[in-house]
C-alpha positions in Angstrom: 39.4 -61.3 -6.8 42.8 -61.1 -7.3 43.7 -60.5 -11.5 44.9 -63.8 -13.1 48.2 -64.3 -15.1 46.6 -63.1 -18.3 45.8 -59.8 -17.1 49.9 -59.2 -16.2 50.1 -56.5 -18.9 47.1 -54.6 -17.3 48.9 -54.9 -13.9 51.9 -54.0 -15.4 50.5 -50.4 -16.6 48.5 -49.7 -13.4 51.2 -50.4 -11.0 53.6 -47.7 -13.3 50.3 -45.1 -13.2 51.2 -42.4 -10.9 48.8 -42.8 -7.8 46.8 -46.1 -6.4 44.7 -48.1 -8.8 41.6 -49.9 -7.1 38.9 -52.3 -7.2 36.8 -53.0 -4.4 33.4 -53.9 -3.1 30.8 -50.9 -2.6 30.5 -51.5 1.3 31.6 -48.9 4.2 35.2 -50.4 4.7 35.6 -50.3 0.4 37.1 -54.0 0.8 39.4 -54.1 -1.8 40.3 -57.1 -4.4 43.1 -55.3 -6.3 45.4 -52.5 -5.4 48.2 -51.5 -7.4 52.0 -51.1 -6.3 51.2 -47.3 -6.1 49.9 -48.0 -2.7 53.1 -48.0 -1.3 54.0 -44.8 -1.9 51.1 -43.5 -1.2 49.8 -45.0 2.0 52.8 -47.0 3.1 50.9 -49.9 3.1 51.3 -52.8 0.2 48.7 -54.0 -2.0 48.5 -57.6 0.1 47.9 -55.7 3.0 44.7 -53.7 2.1 43.5 -56.5 -0.3 43.6 -59.0 2.9 40.8 -59.0 5.5 42.8 -57.3 8.3 42.4 -54.2 10.5 43.6 -51.9 7.7 41.1 -51.2 4.6 40.6 -48.5 2.2 37.9 -46.9 4.4 39.8 -46.6 7.2 42.6 -44.9 5.7 39.9 -42.0 5.6 39.9 -39.7 8.4 37.0 -39.4 10.2 35.4 -36.4 9.5 35.6 -37.0 6.0 34.4 -40.4 5.5 30.6 -39.8 5.5 31.1 -37.1 3.0 33.1 -39.5 0.6 30.4 -42.6 1.0 27.4 -40.0 0.5 29.1 -38.4 -2.7 30.0 -42.1 -4.3 26.4 -43.4 -3.6 24.7 -40.3 -5.1 27.0 -40.8 -8.6 26.1 -44.3 -8.7 22.8 -43.7 -8.1 23.2 -41.4 -11.0 25.0 -43.9 -13.3 28.0 -41.3 -13.5 31.7 -41.1 -12.7 32.2 -39.8 -9.2 35.4 -37.1 -8.3 35.8 -36.6 -4.5 38.9 -35.0 -2.1 39.5 -35.6 1.2 42.6 -36.8 3.3 43.9 -40.1 4.3 46.3 -40.9 7.1 49.1 -43.2 6.3 51.0 -46.0 8.0 53.5 -43.3 9.2 50.4 -41.2 10.4 51.1 -38.8 8.2 47.9 -36.2 6.3 47.8 -36.6 2.8 45.0 -35.2 0.6 43.8 -37.2 -2.0 41.9 -36.7 -5.8 39.9 -40.0 -6.5 38.0 -40.7 -9.7 36.1 -43.8 -10.3 32.8 -45.6 -11.8 30.6 -48.6 -11.1 31.2 -52.2 -12.8 29.5 -55.1 -12.3 31.2 -58.6 -11.9 30.2 -60.6 -14.4 30.3 -64.1 -12.2 28.3 -62.9 -9.4 26.5 -60.0 -10.5 28.0 -57.7 -8.3 28.5 -54.3 -7.8 32.0 -53.3 -7.9 34.3 -49.4 -7.9 37.0 -48.8 -10.0 39.1 -46.2 -10.0 42.3 -44.1 -8.8 43.2 -42.2 -6.2 46.0 -39.8 -6.4 48.3 -37.7 -3.8 47.1 -33.8 -4.1 48.8 -32.8 -0.9 51.6 -30.7 -2.8 48.7 -29.1 -4.5 46.4 -28.4 -1.6 49.4 -26.8 0.2 50.0 -24.7 -2.8 46.3 -23.9 -3.2 46.6 -22.9 0.5 49.6 -20.5 0.6 47.9 -19.2 -3.0 44.7 -18.8 -1.1 46.9 -16.7 1.9 48.8 -14.6 0.0 45.3 -13.8 -2.0 43.6 -13.2 1.2 46.9 -11.0 2.6 46.9 -9.1 -0.8 43.3 -8.5 -0.7 43.9 -7.6 3.2 46.5 -5.0 2.0 44.8 -3.4 -0.9 41.6 -2.8 0.9 43.9 -1.5 3.8 45.4 1.0 1.6 44.5 4.4 1.5 44.8 4.6 -2.4 41.5 3.7 -4.4 43.3 1.1 -7.0 41.6 -0.6 -9.9 42.9 -2.5 -13.1 41.4 -2.0 -16.3 41.1 -2.7 -19.9 39.4 -0.6 -22.4 37.6 0.8 -19.8 36.1 -2.6 -18.4 36.6 -2.9 -14.5 38.9 -6.0 -13.6 39.7 -5.5 -10.2 38.6 -2.7 -7.5 39.6 -2.1 -3.8 37.6 -1.0 -1.2 39.3 2.3 -0.7 38.2 3.3 -4.5 34.9 1.9 -3.4 34.5 4.2 -0.6 36.3 7.5 -2.1 33.5 7.6 -4.8 30.4 6.2 -2.7 29.6 2.8 -3.3 29.0 0.3 -1.1 31.7 -2.5 -2.4 34.1 -3.0 -5.2 31.4 -5.1 -6.7 29.0 -2.3 -7.5 31.8 -0.6 -9.9 32.8 -4.4 -11.1 29.3 -4.8 -12.7 29.7 -1.4 -14.4 30.8 -1.9 -18.5 32.6 0.9 -18.5 34.4 2.4 -15.5 34.7 5.9 -18.0 30.9 6.5 -15.8 33.2 7.5 -13.4 34.6 9.9 -14.7 33.3 13.8 -15.6 32.3 13.8 -19.1 34.7 16.7 -19.9 37.5 14.9 -18.8 36.4 11.3 -21.0 38.2 12.1 -24.2 41.7 13.3 -22.5 41.7 10.4 -20.2 40.8 7.6 -23.2 43.4 8.8 -24.8 45.8 8.7 -22.1 44.5 5.3 -22.0 44.9 4.1 -26.0 48.7 6.0 -25.7 49.7 3.8 -22.6 48.3 0.8 -24.2 50.2 1.2 -27.6 53.4 1.9 -26.3 52.9 6.1 -26.3 54.2 8.2 -23.7 51.0 9.7 -21.8 52.0 11.4 -18.5 52.0 9.0 -15.7 50.4 11.1 -13.1 48.1 13.5 -13.5 44.8 14.9 -12.1 41.0 14.5 -13.2 37.8 15.2 -12.0 35.5 12.4 -11.5 32.3 11.4 -10.2 30.8 10.1 -7.4 27.6 7.7 -7.1 25.3 10.6 -6.3 26.6 12.7 -9.0 29.1 15.0 -6.6 32.6 16.1 -8.3 35.8 14.9 -6.8 39.7 15.6 -7.9 41.9 12.6 -8.1 45.3 12.0 -8.9 46.1 9.0 -11.0 49.0 7.3 -11.1 48.6 5.1 -14.4 50.6 2.3 -15.4 50.6 -0.7 -18.0 50.6 -4.3 -16.0 49.7 -7.9 -17.2 46.9 -9.0 -15.1 46.3 -12.7 -15.2 47.9 -13.0 -19.2 46.4 -9.7 -20.4 47.8 -6.1 -20.7 45.8 -3.9 -18.5 45.9 -0.4 -17.0 46.2 -0.4 -13.2 45.3 2.9 -11.8 46.4 4.4 -8.1 44.3 6.9 -7.5 44.3 9.6 -4.4 41.4 11.9 -3.1 43.1 15.4 -3.1 39.9 17.5 -3.7 40.6 19.0 -0.2 43.9 19.9 -1.2 42.6 21.6 -4.1 40.7 23.9 -2.6 42.7 24.1 0.1 45.2 25.6 -2.8 42.1 27.4 -4.4 42.0 29.0 -1.5 45.4 30.1 -0.7 45.5 30.9 -4.0 42.3 34.0 -3.6 43.8 34.9 0.1 47.4 35.1 -2.1 45.2 37.4 -4.6 44.0 39.3 -1.9 47.1 40.0 0.2 48.4 41.5 -3.6 45.6 43.5 -3.8 46.1 45.5 -1.0 49.7 45.4 -1.4 49.3 47.2 -4.6 46.5 49.4 -3.3 49.3 50.2 -0.6 52.0 51.3 -3.3 49.1 53.5 -4.5 48.6 55.6 -1.2 52.5 56.0 -1.2 52.6 57.2 -4.4 49.5 59.2 -4.3 51.3 62.6 -4.3 53.3 61.8 -7.1 50.4 60.5 -9.3 48.2 63.6 -8.2 50.9 65.8 -9.6 51.7 63.6 -12.4 48.0 64.3 -13.2 47.7 67.8 -12.1 50.3 69.0 -15.1 48.6 67.9 -17.9 45.3 69.4 -16.3 46.7 72.4 -15.5 48.3 72.8 -19.1 44.3 71.7 -20.5 43.0 74.2 -18.5 45.4 77.0 -19.8 44.9 76.3 -23.6 41.3 76.0 -23.2 41.6 79.3 -22.1 43.5 81.2 -24.9 41.7 79.2 -27.6 38.1 80.9 -26.0 39.8 84.2 -26.3 40.7 83.3 -29.7 37.4 82.0 -30.8 35.7 85.5 -29.2 38.1 87.8 -31.2 36.6 89.0 -34.7 39.4 87.3 -37.0 40.1 84.5 -35.1 43.8 82.6 -36.2 42.3 79.0 -36.7 46.1 77.9 -36.9 47.1 79.1 -33.8 43.1 77.6 -32.4 44.1 74.0 -33.9 47.7 73.9 -32.3 45.8 74.8 -28.9 43.4 72.1 -29.2 46.1 69.5 -30.5 47.7 70.7 -27.3 44.7 69.9 -25.3 44.3 66.2 -27.0 48.2 65.7 -26.2 47.8 66.7 -22.7 44.4 64.4 -22.3 46.4 61.4 -23.4 48.9 61.9 -21.3 46.3 62.2 -18.1 44.7 59.0 -19.3 47.8 57.2 -19.7 48.9 58.0 -15.9 45.2 57.1 -14.7 45.2 53.5 -16.9 48.6 52.6 -15.2 46.9 53.3 -11.9 43.7 51.9 -13.0 45.8 48.2 -13.9 47.6 48.5 -10.6 44.3 48.9 -8.8 42.4 46.2 -10.1 41.8 42.8 -8.5 44.5 40.5 -10.5 42.4 36.9 -11.8 45.1 35.0 -11.5 45.2 33.9 -15.1 48.5 32.9 -16.9 49.1 34.5 -20.2 52.0 35.3 -22.7 53.3 38.9 -22.5 57.0 40.5 -23.8 58.8 41.2 -20.4 60.8 44.4 -22.0 57.4 45.9 -22.4 56.4 45.3 -19.3 59.5 46.3 -17.8 59.1 49.8 -19.9 55.7 50.2 -18.0 57.1 49.4 -14.2 59.4 52.2 -15.3 56.9 54.7 -16.5 55.0 54.1 -13.5 58.0 54.0 -10.9 58.8 57.7 -11.9 55.4 58.9 -10.6 57.3 58.1 -7.0 59.3 61.1 -5.7 61.8 59.1 -4.6 63.0 57.8 -8.3 63.5 61.4 -9.1 66.5 60.8 -6.9 67.7 57.7 -8.6 69.8 57.6 -11.6 68.1 54.5 -13.4 69.8 52.2 -15.8 67.7 49.7 -17.9 69.4 46.9 -19.5 66.7 45.0 -21.7 67.0 42.2 -24.5 64.7 42.5 -27.4 66.2 39.1 -28.4 64.1 37.3 -25.5 61.1 34.9 -25.9 57.7 36.3 -24.7 57.1 34.8 -20.9 54.3 33.0 -19.5 52.4 34.4 -16.4 49.9 37.1 -14.7 51.4 40.4 -16.1 49.7 42.1 -13.3 51.1 40.4 -10.6 54.7 40.2 -12.3 54.5 44.3 -12.5 53.6 44.2 -8.7 56.9 42.0 -7.8 58.9 44.7 -10.0 57.6 47.5 -8.2 58.2 46.2 -5.0 61.8 45.5 -5.5 62.0 49.0 -7.1 60.7 51.0 -3.9 63.2 48.4 -1.9 66.1 49.3 -3.8 65.2 53.3 -3.6 64.8 53.2 0.4 67.7 51.3 0.6 69.9 54.1 -1.1 68.2 56.8 1.1 71.4 57.1 3.1 73.7 57.2 0.4 73.9 61.1 -1.7 71.9 61.5 -4.6 74.7 61.1 -7.3 75.4 58.0 -5.9 72.4 55.9 -6.2 72.6 53.8 -9.2 69.4 51.3 -9.6 70.1 49.0 -12.4 67.2 46.8 -14.2 68.5 44.5 -16.8 66.6 41.4 -18.3 68.2 38.3 -19.8 68.3 34.8 -20.2 68.3 32.5 -17.3 68.4 29.0 -19.1 66.8 27.3 -22.2 63.2 27.2 -20.1 63.5 30.7 -18.0 64.2 34.3 -18.4 65.7 35.9 -15.6 64.5 39.8 -14.5 67.5 41.5 -11.9 66.9 44.5 -9.8 70.1 45.9 -8.9 71.0 48.6 -6.2 74.3 50.3 -4.3 72.3 50.6 -1.1 73.2 49.6 2.6 72.4 45.9 2.1 70.9 43.2 3.7 72.4 41.7 7.3 72.6 38.0 8.2 70.3 38.5 10.9 68.0 40.5 8.4 68.5 37.5 5.9 66.8 34.4 7.8 63.5 36.6 8.2 63.7 38.5 5.0 61.0 36.9 3.2 58.6 35.4 6.1 55.3 37.4 6.4 54.8 40.4 8.7 58.9 40.6 8.8 59.9 44.1 8.3 63.1 46.5 9.2 60.6 49.6 8.4 59.3 51.5 11.5 55.8 51.6 9.4 56.1 48.7 7.5 53.6 45.8 7.2 56.5 43.5 6.0 54.4 41.8 3.4 56.0 43.0 0.6 59.1 40.5 -0.2 56.7 37.7 1.1 53.7 38.4 -1.4 56.5 39.0 -4.2 58.3 35.5 -3.6 54.5 33.9 -3.5 53.4 35.5 -6.5 56.8 34.5 -8.5 56.6 31.0 -7.2 52.7 30.6 -8.1 53.8 32.1 -11.5 56.4 28.8 -12.3 59.7 31.0 -11.1 62.2 31.5 -8.1 63.0 34.7 -6.5 66.0 35.2 -4.6 68.6 37.6 -3.9 72.8 38.3 -3.6 75.0 40.5 -2.3 76.9 42.3 -4.6 80.7 42.2 -4.6 81.4 45.9 -3.3 77.7 47.2 -2.3 74.4 46.9 -2.0 72.4 43.6 -3.4 70.7 42.3 -6.4 67.0 40.6 -6.2 66.6 38.4 -9.0 63.4 36.1 -10.1 63.0 34.3 -13.3 59.4 33.4 -15.2 59.2 30.1 -17.7 59.4 30.9 -21.3 55.6 30.6 -23.3 56.4 26.8 -23.9 56.6 26.7 -28.0 59.3 29.6 -27.9 61.5 27.9 -24.9 63.5 26.6 -27.8 64.1 29.5 -30.0 
């Protein structure tokens, strides 16, 4: 039934609505009584063509695959007395497929008491295309993220917002959903790490400057520990600020590093014992001297005690001499004990000038140092450094021994060994060991710091290799330069104790 002239204002409104407004019968063809002018843009057909009883009707526009579903959805809504809403595809006059959204409701014709449907159909093809692209992008994103080696998760206040499959696998969970179901992902962090990581997260969210990359201990599903390296940043996640964490399992690397550290310490210990072995004669002589003096003084004291009127003053002097020699022996034994013991690898703050003095005292036990003119250039204004003092002492002694051996071809009066210490830069102190020996050839230089490389007939070739690894492990660098005239200078750096760096 066409609208009469009194309905013209309503027609004007419907013709200007987006899409197509209709009134139709509730039959399989959706036989129309009224179609708005929007039909032309939407379908390519005029309202007159769709209202007439021709081969084209609203039902025939719906693609065959969707017709039955649309019929059932609308009939169910009519039966329940509610508005119906559905989406489907139509084929236009030009053969183009379009996605449409339809909403309508049942009305009753006043004259015939007949059930009619009134509604609107809107073109949502572009929206569907966008949704499809977003869906495809989402699938690609998920595929890339889940295929990533790194574990990825997003959280806000430790509440998980996104987790990829790699992180679930890393932590021993079957799927990301298990982690997403947690009230707080702090549960996967080892208890002793939670305060530190919570402080980092709070600082990151409030504009602070926490470290972006750091390691921490996490817990797998079975409770076993795992060491993760995290690269963290603040992101906008669906309209809210959150933290993006990209995680790598570094447990194997950390175990390998610990094992390498143990091997390095064992080799260092062997090297120190080798030093003691080579210096055994000098050490024995250094201990034997005070012991001989002690025995002599003890004999003299015993004789004085046996006298009828012993001279107590002379007896006291003898006892003081015995005490002095005993202390001297104890100092030698303590130096040997210190060098012989296993290093714990623990870094601590220490005075580099005092350590160099100890090294010189120990080196003087070696017979080879007797023929060397030793110069010591200390700098008592230097701040303390941080490192393992036993290991650093080992490096200095190694370099001193090498320097002594490099000068064996020179007359004794020309052998000069200089130990100096000074500031390298704001954050490091430099120690240098300079000799005027035979120097280092270019061919020797290439393998100088390699393990088992040696120019000595009976050498193991581990001294310089161990020395460099020790300095590297203590946060410094070891290198050498050729002197302008003769010999070489080995230099190494050590970091200044943090709170002393700017002094």
